[in-house]
C-alpha positions in Angstrom: 15.8 -16.3 -16.5 14.6 -12.6 -16.9 10.9 -11.7 -17.9 9.9 -8.3 -18.5 6.1 -7.4 -17.8 5.1 -4.8 -20.1 1.7 -2.6 -19.4 2.6 -0.2 -22.0 0.3 -1.8 -24.7 -2.0 -4.4 -22.5 -6.0 -4.7 -23.4 -8.5 -3.2 -21.4 -9.8 -5.4 -18.5 -12.7 -5.7 -16.4 -11.0 -5.3 -12.8 -12.6 -5.6 -9.3 -10.3 -3.7 -6.7 -11.1 -4.8 -3.1 -10.5 -2.3 -0.6 -10.2 0.5 -3.6 -11.1 3.4 -1.4 -8.4 3.0 1.1 -5.0 4.4 0.8 -3.3 2.6 -2.1 -6.5 1.0 -3.6 -7.9 4.5 -4.6 -4.5 5.0 -6.2 -4.9 1.5 -8.0 -8.6 2.6 -9.2 -6.9 5.9 -10.8 -4.2 4.4 -12.5 -6.5 1.3 -14.2 -9.1 4.0 -15.2 -6.4 5.8 -17.0 -5.2 2.5 -18.6 -8.9 2.3 -20.1 -10.0 -0.6 -17.8 -13.7 -0.5 -16.2 -13.2 -0.8 -12.5 -15.4 -2.2 -9.8 -14.1 -0.6 -6.0 -15.5 -2.9 -3.5 -14.8 -1.5 -0.2 -16.7 -1.4 3.3 -15.3 2.0 4.3 -14.2 0.8 7.4 -10.7 2.6 7.1 -11.7 3.4 3.3 -13.1 6.6 2.3 -15.5 8.0 -0.1 -13.6 11.3 -0.2 -10.6 8.9 -1.7 -12.8 7.9 -4.9 -15.1 10.9 -5.4 -13.6 12.2 -8.3 -14.1 8.8 -9.7 -18.0 8.3 -9.3 -19.5 10.2 -12.3 -16.7 8.4 -14.6 -18.5 5.9 -16.9 -16.1 3.0 -16.3 -16.0 3.4 -12.4 -18.7 1.7 -10.1 -18.5 1.5 -6.6 -20.2 -1.4 -4.3 -20.1 -1.1 -0.5 -19.7 -4.6 0.6 -17.6 -6.6 3.2 -15.2 -9.2 1.7 -15.7 -11.1 5.0 -19.2 -12.2 3.1 -19.3 -13.9 0.0 -19.3 -11.9 -3.2 -21.0 -11.8 -6.4 -20.1 -10.1 -9.4 -22.5 -10.0 -12.8 -20.7 -10.2 -15.8 -17.3 -11.0 -17.0 -14.4 -10.3 -14.5 -10.7 -10.3 -15.7 -8.5 -9.2 -12.7 -9.1 -8.8 -9.1 -6.7 -6.8 -6.7 -7.0 -7.7 -3.3 -6.3 -4.9 -0.8 -9.0 -5.2 1.6 -7.4 -5.1 5.1 -6.4 -2.4 7.5 -3.0 -1.9 7.5 -1.9 0.3 10.2 -1.3 -1.0 13.7 -4.2 1.1 15.4 -6.5 0.0 13.0 -6.1 -3.5 12.5 -5.2 -4.0 16.4 -8.7 -2.3 17.1 -10.5 -5.3 16.2 -8.1 -8.3 15.8 -10.5 -11.0 15.4 -12.0 -9.2 12.5 -8.7 -8.3 11.0 -8.0 -12.0 10.9 -11.3 -12.8 9.4 -10.4 -9.8 6.8 -7.3 -11.5 5.5 -8.7 -15.1 5.7 -12.0 -15.2 4.6 -11.8 -12.3 2.3 -8.9 -14.0 0.8 -11.3 -17.2 0.4 -14.2 -15.3 -0.7 -11.9 -13.4 -3.6 -10.6 -16.9 -4.8 -13.8 -18.3 -5.0 -14.7 -15.2 -7.3 -11.4 -15.5 -9.1 -12.1 -19.2 -10.0 -15.9 -18.7 -10.9 -14.7 -15.9 -13.5 -11.4 -17.5 -14.5 -9.8 -14.3 -13.6 -6.2 -13.5 -12.5 -6.0 -12.5 -8.7 -3.1 -10.4 -6.9 -2.9 -10.3 -3.2 -1.6 -7.0 -1.7 0.6 -8.9 1.0 2.9 -7.1 3.1 6.7 -6.9 4.7 5.1 -7.5 8.1 5.2 -11.4 7.0 9.0 -11.4 8.1 7.8 -10.0 11.5 10.8 -8.3 13.5 13.6 -10.2 10.9 16.6 -11.7 11.9 17.7 -11.7 8.4 18.5 -8.6 7.1 17.7 -6.8 4.3 14.9 -9.3 3.6 14.6 -11.3 0.5 11.3 -13.3 -0.5 12.8 -16.6 0.3 13.3 -15.3 4.2 10.6 -17.3 6.0 10.2 -14.8 8.8 10.3 -14.3 12.6 6.5 -13.5 13.4 5.4 -13.7 17.1 2.1 -15.7 16.7 0.6 -14.6 19.9 1.5 -10.7 20.2 -0.7 -8.1 19.3 0.5 -7.8 15.6 -0.2 -11.4 14.9 -3.6 -10.8 13.6 -2.3 -8.9 11.0 1.0 -10.6 10.2 -0.2 -14.2 10.6 -3.7 -12.9 8.8 -1.4 -12.0 5.7 1.0 -15.1 5.6 -2.3 -17.3 5.9 -3.8 -15.3 2.9 -0.7 -16.2 1.1 -0.8 -19.9 2.0 -4.2 -19.7 0.3 -3.3 -18.2 -2.9 -0.5 -20.7 -3.4 -3.0 -23.7 -2.3 -5.5 -22.5 -4.9 -3.2 -22.2 -7.3 -2.1 -26.1 -7.0 -5.7 -26.9 -6.7 -7.3 -25.3 -9.1 -5.0 -23.8 -11.6 -5.7 -20.1 -10.8 -3.5 -17.4 -12.2 -2.3 -15.7 -8.9 0.2 -12.8 -8.0 1.7 -12.0 -4.5 3.0 -8.7 -3.8 4.8 -8.3 -0.4 4.5 -4.0 0.2 7.1 -2.4 2.0 6.2 0.8 3.9 4.5 3.1 1.5 3.7 6.9 2.0 1.9 9.6 -0.2 -1.6 11.3 -0.6 -4.5 10.1 0.8 -3.1 8.1 3.6 -5.2 8.7 6.9 -4.5 11.4 9.3 -4.9 9.1 12.3 -3.6 6.1 10.9 -0.3 5.9 13.3 2.2 5.3 10.4 5.1 6.9 10.6 5.1 9.2 7.7 1.5 10.5 8.2 2.2 10.9 11.9 5.2 13.2 11.7 3.7 14.9 8.7 0.6 16.2 10.8 2.5 16.8 14.0 5.0 18.7 12.0 2.4 21.1 10.2 0.6 21.5 13.7 3.8 22.5 15.6 3.2 19.5 17.9 6.1 17.2 19.1 7.1 14.4 16.9 6.5 11.2 18.4 9.0 8.6 18.2 8.3 5.2 19.5 11.8 3.7 20.8 15.4 5.2 20.4 14.4 6.1 16.6 17.6 3.9 15.4 15.2 1.4 14.0 14.9 1.6 10.3 12.7 1.8 7.5 12.1 1.7 3.8 9.5 4.3 2.4 8.0 3.8 -1.0 6.1 6.7 -2.6 2.7 5.1 -3.4 2.8 5.9 -7.4 6.1 3.9 -7.4 4.0 0.9 -5.5 1.3 1.2 -7.8 3.2 0.9 -10.5 5.0 -2.1 -9.4 1.4 -3.7 -8.4 0.3 -3.2 -12.3 3.4 -4.6 -13.5 3.1 -7.7 -11.4 -0.6 -8.4 -12.2 0.6 -8.0 -15.9 3.4 -10.1 -15.8 3.5 -13.7 -17.3 1.6 -16.3 -15.6 4.1 -18.4 -14.4 5.5 -15.1 -12.4 3.7 -15.8 -9.2 5.6 -14.3 -6.7 6.2 -13.3 -3.7 7.6 -10.3 -4.9 9.1 -7.6 -2.7 7.8 -3.9 -3.6 9.6 -1.6 -1.7 12.2 1.3 -1.9 15.4 -0.3 -0.8 17.2 3.2 0.7 16.8 2.3 4.2 17.2 5.4 7.3 16.5 5.6 10.6 12.9 6.8 12.0 14.6 9.6 13.3 16.5 10.6 10.3 12.5 10.7 8.5 11.4 12.7 11.4 14.4 15.2 10.8 13.7 15.6 7.2 10.1 16.1 7.6 11.0 18.9 9.7 13.1 20.1 6.7 10.4 19.8 4.4 7.5 21.4 6.4 9.9 24.0 8.4 8.3 23.1 11.3 9.6 24.1 14.8 8.4 21.3 16.4 10.8 19.0 18.8 11.1 15.4 19.1 9.5 13.2 21.7 10.7 9.8 22.4 8.4 7.5 23.9 8.6 3.4 24.7 8.6 1.2 21.5 5.8 -0.9 21.3 5.3 -4.7 21.1 7.0 -6.7 18.3 7.8 -3.7 16.5 10.4 -4.4 13.8 14.0 -3.1 14.6 15.0 -3.0 10.6 13.1 -3.4 7.5 14.8 -3.3 4.3 13.4 -5.4 1.0 15.8 -7.1 -1.5 14.0 -5.9 -5.0 16.2 -7.9 -7.4 13.3 -10.2 -7.9 11.1 -7.0 -9.1 13.9 -5.6 -10.7 14.6 -8.9 -12.9 11.3 -10.1 -13.6 9.4 -6.8 -13.7 11.6 -4.4 -14.7 10.4 -2.5 -11.8 12.4 -0.1 -9.0 11.2 3.2 -7.4 11.8 6.4 -9.4 10.7 9.0 -6.7 12.8 10.4 -4.2 11.8 10.9 -0.7 12.4 14.6 -0.7 9.9 15.0 -3.5 7.4 12.4 -2.2 7.6 13.8 0.9 7.0 17.3 -0.5 4.0 15.8 -2.4 2.5 14.2 0.7 2.8 17.3 3.0 0.8 19.4 0.6 -1.7 16.5 0.8 -1.8 17.1 4.7 -1.4 20.8 4.7 -5.1 20.9 3.0 -6.0 18.2 5.4 -5.0 20.1 8.3 -6.1 23.4 7.2 -9.6 22.0 6.7 -9.2 21.3 3.2 -8.4 25.0 2.4 -5.2 25.7 0.7 -2.7 27.8 3.1 -1.7 31.5 2.4 1.8 29.7 3.5 4.2 30.4 0.7 6.1 27.1 1.5 2.9 24.8 1.1 2.0 26.8 -2.0 5.2 25.6 -3.4 4.9 22.0 -2.2 1.5 21.7 -3.8 2.8 23.1 -7.3 5.9 20.3 -6.6 3.0 17.7 -6.1 1.9 18.6 -9.3 4.8 18.5 -11.3 5.7 15.0 -9.6 2.7 13.6 -10.6 2.8 15.2 -14.2 6.4 13.6 -14.7 5.4 10.1 -13.4 2.1 10.1 -15.5 4.3 10.9 -18.6 7.1 8.2 -18.1 4.2 5.6 -17.4 
């Protein structure tokens, strides 16, 4: 069965984005405002930043609520859509307070489900490829049940997200809620946190500073990297798909590459003279990661559009400003990257 989701002519919604000041959440807010939605951004700013949403604060259809979803949440008036992106997503951040991370995943999900039920709102959970753990099946389809170490240092996030998915489907069965579950694979792009410990941001910042590129393990482990604009388009398509399309749906780029290969691509794009430095692999770090995206292709008419080189240049331009204290660099390559970032985003905006 093929079901096509359409977002080109959808009505305007009143939408809550939990975690809306974060890396992905802020891009979701941008997109929804361009669609004509009224957006309520909820964030406790633990890993999110007001800087990500500062350009939106004077928008007449945007409001910001400082709130931790581990506490119950009340919103006045109608609510049509809820996006739940409220959780630290990088190992250094979610391992800093593992019990807090689990509470965010579980209590946050419960509180947002209660809100969705009270408002008769459709709700989307931003789950993760981490529910597959260190997979024994490759690539990973949605029906793979995973291989997670339930007592390891990453379990607070992996198991928290798995529990949140369970709560979503139980809420649908018990209360008839309209739910959507997206399993997000490695995503990169502007507004990533400089010190979030993720591969792409780490490599870019180290390359721009001329520091050694830190690779954990042999570098032969693989990831599949999806540019943030592609991901956000997939999230919106899933949210606006017919009610019977609940997911889970993998959203990611099936182009698999080794960690060492992505490091060398960053070196090429930045023209950096940084060397590669290899360190021991962290506990439970997945060896391979690649999504099967046939469900998204068939049900959502979605697939990634942005090539890795284009996405990296856009991301490098963002970090070049960050590393230089947010002042444009006089380096011609950086200036060119900034121009290419604008070009990529303009092309994507026209194609939506």
